[in-house]
Steps between C-alpha positions, in 0.01 A plus 500: 500500500783727609325770706746755391378477140213736582584810691284784638617857447346679796678827430332554162309831522139522423364754250129584497427479129125425543404840638253572216230276655473476877362149494812381313722613790261359756423182320850357464724398791854619549782254545847393430621428149696193407846560353626305208467124531874455458557669831768724335512882515248701306621672182399816329318471169698559184398764255671340205273471196527235238394139426477223757813300568510136599511421867427683821236446769175694501361588845124541485244596760150359468181470704513178707271344754736447788503160667227378257745505210543155343698309240190313385457648154123427464414642845657842521346794682716800390674669214837382636393138508389511138812685378718250678308206342527648150878537553546145629261303283466523130151603382327379189466861388380847597220725376584787268212661305749643247664161420395249236206298640511728806781305678876470535604139529768382743519129577287444195584603151132506402148360543295343222116501522277232342262633242200385700643643827504153657875487584820691516856389418774656712845506339779487765817696442801271445817556701360629823637331818419482865772614744597141556590466133196291396306611186160671518254270307131469423460272803606786734257736337218249523578420864515869585156562352364218709676628817353847445151365449512278814681732747471853368289779649531777240278615220708310246387178658135567428584552138685172481163330546434562128757230421451130550826425677395140557518441126804718437815319392864559408593437133870442511718735695389825339126492453197492733156414364238680715132426434234752604183425699305745278599703196719797591683721252719677756680203655843645400417807718400279793826311479709814463373707790852511654412269787513163308821403678697197392632274775680175484270199451445328838509823703237517777664765722733788415803528718823702478679197363254420222657519148329781301503596132445877507749776406634497858564255782430546870798562734328634807142551622374657821123570524426864569852615419624392164649262250831469322503357144774413260500470125411155356709449196288192403214735428574504124384326193409568136494886486466551881803632683589499870437815698753779484522539874726287719234516769202670658448583862130544589419698814158473666390851589126551521506869597513714180686782674758254638552356151575848356734574794688186419563630147598848609724355768671282237385180667331382178518571131135455407171564678179342377159666527545868584210702627393779262608757756848348510521504125408870494761584762774298324431674165743775610760261647782449252658222707220252417276411196127461518391203283143473368326206340286504187133543571432159337653357819319731735367424849134571582405649830202287605223524759282202564135519642423170665164363388498280811423817699145629482548860383686394188240247395294806390610608152417858583756506777769357277420756231501778757848411612613505146352839418635640832864460412680779315731302276670801349589616857677165567700527169597857569553501877627146564667416176606857416382447146701177446206274419163455340144530622340161552158383407446215747644248259833321513791456256538841336737459210414141401311419180188371680455804721150651431598854408164520330310529828410859583696667772334520843527860617509658847147590603464557879137625471398177332693298766306680777172435325576125457597465863174667610303268274670197649447620857873525554550877524698469818681171434796420727785322320875423560737486203787269579819511297874519529813625307527175314554711179591863473217745510248255658467664835505850359222410251302334778530816703337704218232236450405534870492874460281481190257258664474723806390788274193305390400399847672167546660469848820359367827449679835348400677198649857505352676172585884493550712437195503142382201386710185545286510162327679280754166343576335513156173335604454754782571775247229384266252528786556869557196713425694764306860438392764685303744302290657507156478315167795359302554522130310197364257477212150595602334169438771305681491743792123450530537123466754483777315723748132507438361189343272256689504703821875501547604660837695764303172630356380620842158332461462553126332200342350556161466191279379725204829695513705180546332364185607806294852462626492135388372610167772765461771255589356209297528633148788566272288759312649831629186693419265269688739467792523877538120542479446249779779659706343843469154367590638335813688816606193717436304299754788513743518873455124553546430261782833396650645545843842614387615858475817565298542885509851520363791313336860598571828392338755318707740761640848392611833679570855402443843643520653594163708179482188283447412414138143377519375223267171347412317377810657731759212741518214249527289450809719191573840596366739276310877547477596287207563793260615755755867606516743747664704756316 
């Protein structure tokens, strides 16, 4: 790589936009901001309104993980890694609760389900090509599913276990026949979670030179600094068109203040994942636009109580922690009203979310009584988190404050940006951890994180709840499926070790030249439909 492709602007002034909460200023590290990947001079944003025009290069700042960033698409550890993978590798589809069947197809044109839920047929879009000019076929899709299942580390990989890949086969160039190991009615949602990447058959390791079939192709990559992508004109077929942009430059900036400074300093055009404080400050800045996602694609602020640690094995302690947290305070003071109160369940906005479950309310007196009953009135505990998503550290600060008011000797351990998940297994051993949930249907989220004692469940191992999830996913009868889903979530709500006090929309900022499209405001942004005016 040409080292001049990535430059550091050490003269970019810092602006303290996180003054509203002291922990935000203390919890994020200062630092230099990367200039545009092209190495050229920064330009001022245009204020011209109007539709997007073909061409141009979007410069985007996202949360990365430094030297741990990787090109291996099934082993990413940061938002930047996933966004890059979505740009380089076609995906089968993406989730959209408002779309037909709840998905938007990409490499596929559709998925057909057998009446007895024993198999799925994937219809591959005709006309798509890899960057070496070869066509994308059913064999590439089949090989990619097998590669993900054998080498992947993400939640998507656990869900692939529902399919019998050993018996799967290609039917010509444009169909894949995919048997299931047990009846599932939501296989199309599993396959279209946005991380079902399609790689060339025979791929075992992703390098810079590997032919890819996504909307963009890789030009440069430097872990911890950024990537340069160019439009892939072969990403077209049937009713699918190539991206509007000529290219995308992704900059790895873990510090939220530094990301915003890059936008205000005209170093980037788009900043992903603003803090709520930043969004509030920018509301009066006419030089930039604050962009907000729909609540159906919201992010949950999550706190996990590890059942492997003695205090949380007592249900009374878990319930005390839930009652101790003032959820309205988090929405009002951390999210500044841009969000919804959570009820310790995931997937707000999806059809299988159990809105029927009564809301758990703030009750510090009950929390104190439960702690006394459990002999844990003076419990010492450390809450470990990091600014992996906006608002996480600020929310954790209030959680520590609320717990202290009911007698818990709580303290906060805020890790540096991009470091919380670098050793995921060590993370799952923490006694009390702050994290976030992504927008995935409730039953799939549970399946990927909690079933059969999965490490992501922090010691949760409940075969009775697992069985209800299997029941919910294993019937095509919508009424029966929802009833089982609600029953599973009611148990998780009553006895679980997860606290979800609030959901927030994805908040981003852009200069006025950016014309955002579908996918840009998701937890892991996509750039296919984005343009520049």
